[in-house]
C-alpha positions in Angstrom: 97.5 203.8 201.8 97.3 201.8 198.7 101.3 202.1 197.7 101.9 200.4 201.2 99.3 197.8 201.0 100.7 196.9 197.4 104.2 196.4 198.9 103.2 194.7 202.0 101.4 191.8 199.9 104.4 191.8 197.6 106.6 190.9 200.2 104.1 188.4 201.8 103.5 186.6 198.6 107.4 186.5 197.8 107.5 182.9 198.7 104.7 181.7 197.0 105.8 183.4 193.7 109.3 182.3 193.7 107.6 178.7 194.5 105.8 179.7 191.1 109.2 180.9 189.2 110.7 177.6 190.1 107.9 175.3 188.8 107.9 177.5 185.5 111.7 177.3 185.4 111.6 173.6 185.9 109.0 173.4 183.1 109.9 175.3 180.3 108.0 175.0 177.0 109.3 176.1 173.1 107.7 178.9 171.3 103.6 177.9 170.4 104.0 174.8 172.4 103.3 176.2 175.9 100.7 173.9 176.7 101.2 172.9 180.3 102.7 176.3 181.0 99.2 177.8 179.8 97.1 174.9 182.0 99.3 176.3 185.0 98.5 179.8 184.5 94.6 179.1 184.1 94.8 177.2 187.5 96.6 179.9 189.2 94.1 182.3 188.0 91.3 179.8 189.0 93.0 179.8 192.6 93.2 183.9 192.6 88.8 183.9 191.8 90.0 185.9 188.5 88.1 184.7 185.1 90.0 184.2 182.1 89.8 183.5 178.6 92.2 181.2 176.1 93.4 182.6 172.7 95.8 182.0 170.4 95.7 178.4 171.7 98.2 178.7 174.7 97.5 182.5 175.4 95.4 183.6 178.7 94.0 186.7 179.4 92.4 187.4 182.9 90.4 190.6 184.1 90.1 192.1 186.9 88.0 194.7 187.5 88.0 197.4 190.4 85.8 199.9 191.2 83.8 202.1 188.4 85.4 199.3 185.9 84.8 201.4 182.8 86.6 204.8 184.2 90.1 203.2 182.8 91.6 200.3 181.3 95.2 199.2 181.6 96.9 196.0 180.2 99.6 194.3 181.9 101.9 191.7 179.7 104.0 188.9 180.3 105.4 186.3 177.6 105.7 182.5 178.7 107.8 181.1 176.1 111.3 179.6 176.6 114.3 178.9 174.4 116.3 176.1 172.7 119.1 175.8 175.1 120.2 173.3 177.5 120.8 174.6 181.0 123.8 174.5 183.0 122.6 176.0 186.0 123.2 173.2 189.2 120.1 174.5 190.9 117.3 172.3 192.4 114.8 174.2 189.7 117.0 173.6 187.0 115.1 172.5 183.5 113.6 169.0 183.4 113.0 169.4 179.7 116.3 168.7 177.7 117.4 171.1 175.6 114.7 174.0 176.6 115.4 176.7 179.1 113.9 179.9 180.4 116.9 181.5 179.2 115.2 185.0 178.7 113.6 185.4 181.8 110.2 184.5 180.6 109.2 182.5 183.8 109.9 185.7 186.0 107.9 188.1 183.5 104.8 185.5 184.4 105.4 185.1 188.1 105.5 188.8 188.2 102.2 189.2 186.3 100.5 186.1 188.1 101.9 188.2 191.8 100.4 191.5 190.6 97.1 189.6 189.5 97.0 188.0 193.1 97.6 191.5 194.5 95.0 193.7 192.2 92.3 190.8 193.0 92.9 191.4 196.3 92.6 195.0 196.6 90.2 195.4 193.8 87.8 197.5 196.3 90.8 199.7 196.9 91.6 201.2 192.8 89.2 202.2 190.2 89.0 200.7 186.5 89.9 197.4 184.9 92.9 195.7 184.5 93.5 193.0 181.7 96.1 190.6 182.3 97.9 189.0 179.0 100.0 186.0 179.3 101.5 185.8 175.9 102.5 183.1 173.9 105.5 182.8 171.3 107.5 186.0 171.9 110.9 184.2 170.8 109.6 183.3 167.3 108.3 185.0 164.3 105.4 185.5 163.7 105.5 186.7 167.4 102.8 185.9 169.9 101.9 189.2 170.1 100.7 189.6 166.3 98.6 186.3 166.9 96.8 187.7 170.3 96.4 191.4 168.3 94.5 189.4 165.5 92.3 187.3 167.7 91.1 190.6 169.4 93.1 190.7 172.9 93.5 194.4 172.4 89.4 194.6 172.2 86.2 193.9 174.7 87.7 195.7 177.0 89.8 198.1 174.9 93.1 199.0 176.8 94.1 202.9 176.9 97.7 201.7 177.3 100.1 198.8 178.0 102.8 197.9 180.4 105.5 195.2 179.7 108.3 194.2 182.0 111.8 192.4 181.0 114.3 191.2 183.3 117.9 193.1 182.9 120.8 191.0 184.7 123.2 193.9 183.7 121.4 196.3 186.2 121.8 195.4 189.7 118.7 194.0 191.7 116.6 196.8 193.3 116.6 199.4 190.3 114.0 199.7 187.4 114.8 201.6 184.2 112.5 203.5 181.8 112.9 205.5 178.6 110.6 207.5 176.2 110.7 207.0 172.4 112.8 204.2 170.8 113.7 201.7 172.8 114.6 198.6 170.9 114.9 197.7 167.1 112.7 196.0 164.6 114.3 192.7 163.5 113.9 191.1 160.0 115.5 187.6 159.0 117.4 187.5 155.3 117.7 184.5 153.6 119.8 184.4 150.3 120.8 181.5 148.1 123.2 181.9 145.5 123.1 179.3 142.5 125.3 178.6 139.8 127.2 175.9 137.8 129.9 174.3 140.0 133.0 172.3 139.1 136.8 171.9 139.9 138.5 174.7 141.6 141.2 174.5 139.1 138.9 175.0 136.2 137.1 178.1 137.3 136.6 179.7 134.1 134.1 176.6 133.5 132.2 177.4 136.7 130.1 180.2 138.3 132.1 180.9 141.7 129.2 180.8 144.1 131.8 181.5 146.8 132.8 184.6 145.2 129.8 185.9 144.9 128.8 185.5 148.3 131.9 187.2 149.5 131.3 190.2 147.2 127.6 190.2 148.4 128.4 190.2 152.1 131.1 193.0 151.8 128.5 195.0 149.4 125.4 194.8 151.5 127.2 196.8 154.6 127.4 199.8 152.0 123.6 200.0 152.5 124.0 200.6 156.1 126.9 202.8 155.8 126.2 204.8 153.3 122.3 204.8 152.6 120.9 204.9 156.0 120.5 208.3 158.6 123.6 208.0 160.2 121.5 209.6 163.5 119.1 206.3 163.2 120.6 203.2 164.0 120.6 200.2 161.7 122.4 196.9 161.9 122.7 194.4 158.7 124.8 191.1 159.8 125.5 187.9 157.9 125.5 185.4 160.6 125.9 182.1 158.5 127.3 181.1 155.1 127.2 177.6 154.1 128.7 176.3 150.7 131.2 173.8 149.6 132.4 170.8 151.6 136.2 169.9 150.3 139.2 172.2 149.3 138.9 171.4 145.4 135.4 171.9 144.6 133.4 174.9 143.8 130.0 174.5 144.9 126.9 175.0 143.0 125.0 176.8 146.0 125.7 179.1 148.7 123.4 179.8 151.5 123.6 183.2 153.6 121.5 183.9 156.7 121.1 187.1 158.8 119.3 190.2 160.4 118.6 193.5 159.5 117.6 195.6 162.3 116.5 199.4 162.7 114.6 201.9 165.0 113.0 204.0 161.6 110.4 201.7 160.5 109.9 203.8 156.9 113.7 203.2 156.4 113.3 199.7 157.3 111.4 199.1 154.4 113.2 201.0 152.4 116.1 198.9 153.3 114.4 195.9 152.1 114.3 196.9 148.8 117.8 198.1 148.6 119.0 194.5 150.2 117.3 192.8 147.5 118.4 195.0 144.2 122.1 194.8 145.5 121.7 191.0 145.9 120.0 190.5 142.5 122.5 193.1 140.9 125.8 191.5 142.2 124.5 187.8 141.3 123.7 188.8 137.6 126.8 190.7 137.2 128.6 187.3 138.2 126.2 184.9 136.1 124.9 183.6 139.3 121.0 183.0 140.2 119.8 183.9 143.2 116.5 182.9 145.7 115.9 185.8 148.3 113.6 186.5 151.0 113.0 188.3 154.1 110.6 187.2 156.7 109.8 190.5 158.3 109.9 190.1 161.9 108.9 192.4 165.2 108.3 196.3 164.7 110.3 198.4 167.0 109.5 198.8 170.4 108.7 202.5 171.2 107.7 203.7 174.3 104.6 206.3 174.3 106.0 209.8 176.0 103.2 210.6 177.9 102.7 207.0 178.9 106.5 206.5 180.2 106.3 209.6 181.9 103.3 208.5 184.1 105.2 205.5 184.6 108.5 206.6 185.5 106.9 208.9 188.1 105.0 206.0 189.8 108.0 204.2 189.9 109.8 206.6 191.3 106.8 206.8 193.9 107.3 203.0 194.2 111.3 202.6 194.9 112.4 206.0 195.3 114.1 208.3 192.7 117.2 207.3 193.1 116.6 203.5 192.0 115.0 204.5 188.8 117.1 204.7 185.7 117.0 205.6 182.3 117.1 202.6 179.4 120.0 202.4 177.2 119.0 201.9 173.4 119.6 198.4 172.5 119.2 196.9 168.9 117.8 193.4 170.3 114.1 192.9 169.3 110.6 192.5 171.2 107.6 191.5 170.1 106.1 193.9 172.4 106.3 196.6 169.9 103.1 195.0 168.1 101.2 196.4 170.9 102.8 199.8 170.9 102.6 200.4 167.4 98.6 199.9 168.2 98.1 201.7 171.6 100.5 203.5 174.0 102.6 201.2 175.5 105.7 201.3 177.9 108.3 198.7 177.9 110.7 198.9 181.4 113.6 196.9 182.8 113.6 195.5 186.1 117.0 194.9 187.7 117.9 191.2 188.4 121.4 191.1 188.3 123.7 190.8 191.7 127.4 191.2 191.0 128.7 190.3 194.8 126.6 186.9 194.4 127.9 186.2 190.9 124.5 186.6 189.3 125.9 188.2 186.0 125.1 186.1 183.2 123.0 187.4 180.2 119.8 186.5 178.8 120.1 183.6 176.4 122.9 181.9 177.5 122.6 178.2 179.6 124.0 180.0 183.0 121.4 183.0 183.1 119.4 183.3 186.4 118.2 186.2 188.6 118.5 187.4 192.3 115.2 186.3 193.0 114.6 189.1 195.8 113.7 191.2 192.5 110.4 189.2 192.1 108.9 191.2 195.2 109.9 194.3 193.0 108.5 193.3 189.9 105.1 192.2 191.0 104.5 195.0 193.3 105.5 197.7 190.4 103.2 195.6 188.1 100.3 195.7 190.5 101.2 199.4 191.3 101.1 200.3 187.7 98.0 198.4 187.1 95.9 200.3 189.7 97.1 204.2 189.3 98.4 204.4 185.8 95.8 207.1 184.2 95.7 207.8 180.4 94.8 211.4 180.3 93.5 212.8 177.0 97.0 214.6 176.6 98.4 211.2 175.3 
């Protein structure tokens, strides 16, 4: 039985997979600089006998053909980049690249996909269709490696009918998976505003344009866009996270810079909100005799899990894990460039439990102490292989 063979191979390959994870974790590379990581992935695929191509400079795309290769085409995706964080974990596989760390679990994602690839390659005479392996750079930084891979043709030749992506979830206990249909994660856009005016002595504000005061009014006013203009049943977040201006107690600065983020799960409202944010910023600045430079760096779209594909994936996960170990993913206002794929073809982005409260493995992603219970790797590569081998896209999707 294919399911039992996949489970057995996942266990057999666990030690090798953990060694791969340790290598990747010890040698993290920042977005779009994953040169050695890419070479390492290529070497592993070569060892497994899997053909591959390179795109987006450091991206790697492998192809595994089972029986009747054209009968179904499924893509499995992992991201490969790390974050500019200094690791605090005292482990043998601690990052050797100072100031760079796999603090979001991309080393785990890559390991699971390599493990799944090895399993599928070994069992290719026992499943039908084609599996496309996507090792993608630059998930952590705009414009998002997924957008570049798509532009260079990753969803063509052959064209996948659906795509699956996995993400570690340290707040979920190891031994569990979670899925959610529909909206899962938000879009993410970066806001940059520079307020300019005549600076001067704080004792004579009437001779100046008080850029600090303008910034204060602007920060407060922008919150009304979310609270009064957006649909309350569709979540949105607007956060100004940086204000830079002034350097002493008695000088009104001639320039103040604001930076922040806008996130939503409604793509139509997203771009309407951009217009409202800019209108509000320019109107307040003009009304207070200031000039303004305004820019929104459009980031990732929201992640939307296709209902039909999610149902298929959840059912297969229940077969693999047992129904009691498959949960529903909560809505999150975080962002993921997997959204680029799910805007193009049916997608399913699911969570792998990696936490272990008893062992103290509880640190969240993007923290210097993030780590995982490595027994999750057995599950991660097994479920990826199972989805790759069995998920069938039907005409009803």
